[in-house]
C-alpha positions in Angstrom: -10.1 232.4 104.8 -6.6 234.0 104.3 -4.8 231.1 105.3 -6.7 228.9 102.8 -5.7 231.5 100.0 -2.0 231.3 101.0 -2.2 227.3 100.7 -3.6 227.3 97.5 -0.8 229.5 96.2 1.8 227.4 97.7 0.3 224.4 96.1 0.1 226.1 92.7 3.7 227.1 93.0 5.0 223.6 94.1 2.9 221.9 91.1 4.8 224.4 88.7 8.1 223.7 89.8 7.4 219.9 89.7 6.3 220.4 86.2 9.2 222.5 85.3 11.7 219.9 86.6 10.0 216.8 85.1 10.1 218.6 81.5 13.9 219.2 81.9 14.3 215.4 82.9 12.5 214.4 79.8 14.7 213.3 76.7 15.0 215.8 74.0 13.1 213.5 71.6 10.1 213.7 73.6 10.0 217.6 74.2 8.0 219.7 71.8 10.2 220.5 68.7 10.2 224.2 67.7 8.4 225.1 64.4 10.8 226.3 61.6 10.5 230.4 61.4 7.8 231.4 59.3 9.6 234.1 57.4 11.7 233.0 54.7 14.7 234.2 52.9 16.5 233.0 49.7 18.8 231.2 51.9 16.1 229.3 54.1 13.5 228.1 51.6 12.0 224.7 52.3 10.1 221.9 50.5 6.5 223.4 49.9 7.3 227.1 50.1 6.0 229.4 47.4 8.2 231.8 45.3 6.4 234.1 43.3 8.2 235.8 40.4 6.6 237.9 37.8 3.1 236.6 38.7 3.9 233.0 38.7 3.7 231.2 42.0 6.4 228.5 42.1 6.4 225.7 44.4 9.8 224.5 46.2 10.0 220.7 45.4 13.6 220.3 46.1 16.9 221.6 47.1 20.4 221.1 46.3 23.3 222.4 48.6 26.6 222.5 46.7 30.1 222.7 48.3 33.2 223.3 46.3 36.1 223.1 48.9 34.1 225.5 51.3 32.5 227.7 48.6 28.7 227.1 48.9 25.8 227.6 47.2 22.1 226.6 46.8 19.8 225.6 43.9 16.1 225.1 44.5 14.1 223.2 42.0 10.7 225.2 41.6 7.5 223.9 39.7 4.5 225.3 38.6 2.2 222.6 36.9 4.1 221.0 34.3 6.9 223.7 34.3 10.3 223.6 36.3 13.1 225.5 36.6 16.1 226.2 38.9 16.5 229.1 41.5 20.3 229.3 42.0 21.6 231.5 45.1 25.1 232.0 45.9 26.9 234.6 48.0 30.4 235.7 47.3 31.2 239.3 47.6 27.5 239.9 47.0 24.3 237.9 46.8 23.6 236.5 43.2 20.2 235.0 42.4 19.4 233.5 38.8 16.4 231.7 37.5 17.5 229.0 35.1 15.2 226.8 32.9 16.5 223.3 31.6 17.2 223.2 27.7 18.0 220.3 25.3 18.6 222.9 22.5 22.4 223.1 23.2 24.4 220.0 22.1 27.7 219.5 24.3 30.1 216.5 23.7 33.1 216.4 26.0 34.1 219.0 28.1 32.3 222.3 27.7 34.5 224.8 25.7 35.7 228.4 27.4 33.0 229.9 25.0 29.8 228.5 23.3 26.9 229.9 21.5 23.4 229.5 22.5 20.6 230.9 20.3 23.0 233.2 18.5 24.3 234.8 21.5 27.8 234.2 22.8 28.6 232.8 26.4 31.9 232.9 28.1 32.8 230.6 30.8 33.4 232.5 34.1 33.7 229.7 36.6 34.2 225.9 36.6 35.0 223.1 39.4 33.7 220.3 41.0 31.2 220.3 44.0 30.0 217.6 46.5 26.3 218.1 47.4 23.6 217.4 49.8 19.8 217.1 48.5 16.4 217.6 50.0 13.2 216.6 48.2 12.9 216.1 44.4 16.2 216.9 42.4 15.3 215.1 38.9 18.4 213.4 37.4 20.8 215.2 39.9 21.3 212.1 41.8 25.4 212.0 42.2 27.3 212.8 45.3 29.0 215.3 43.1 29.1 217.1 39.8 31.5 219.1 37.5 30.0 222.4 36.9 30.7 225.3 34.2 29.1 228.7 34.5 29.0 231.0 31.8 27.9 234.8 31.3 26.2 236.0 28.1 24.9 239.5 27.1 23.4 241.6 29.9 22.4 239.5 32.7 22.0 236.4 30.9 23.5 233.2 32.3 24.1 229.6 31.4 25.2 226.5 33.2 26.5 223.2 32.4 26.6 220.4 34.8 28.1 217.1 34.5 26.4 214.5 36.6 28.4 211.3 36.1 28.4 211.8 32.4 24.8 213.1 32.2 25.2 216.9 31.1 22.3 219.1 32.0 22.2 222.4 30.5 20.2 225.3 32.0 19.5 228.9 30.8 18.2 232.0 32.5 19.2 235.4 33.7 20.3 236.9 36.9 17.3 238.5 39.0 17.2 240.7 41.9 16.3 239.1 45.1 13.7 241.7 45.7 11.9 240.8 42.8 10.8 237.6 44.5 7.9 237.2 47.1 8.7 234.5 49.6 5.7 232.6 51.2 6.2 229.5 54.0 4.6 226.3 52.8 3.6 223.4 55.0 6.6 221.4 54.4 5.1 219.0 51.8 5.7 218.5 48.1 2.7 219.7 45.8 3.7 217.6 42.6 
């Protein structure tokens, strides 16, 4: 009886060794893919994730990754019903997050000036340049491989951005927000809208 138990143990170990060896011999494409981490940060949001801010649940529908000579930042296209906005995330000396709404209330022709006025408030340009990008999901009319950007600071925590996409100017306006004001929930990786 004891010999029989030892024989079963040896056979089980041999089967285990054979399974492990065969798994290592499989090509990487046929091995089980690892699932993305369930915990999200403002730097790792994915399509279908939920971003809750001030009682509104936004769905991540798209993502733009900008690169201006090694300086990188991300903009996520968020949607809630018919409403859209952009969540811009950048890290220089500190993390800066802003929530921006598209607007057509500011008419700009040619290069945006160093200062401009929007809804009676003055905005001063603090940064500009040209960035190349990668995109995932829906990005509306932001389809070029590069854009020129002009970032403005307004009173308090107000911000305004002008982006030139091959002659198509897009203006967004909003404010800086604290990353801690956001609740981030993983989605299923699929667009909702």
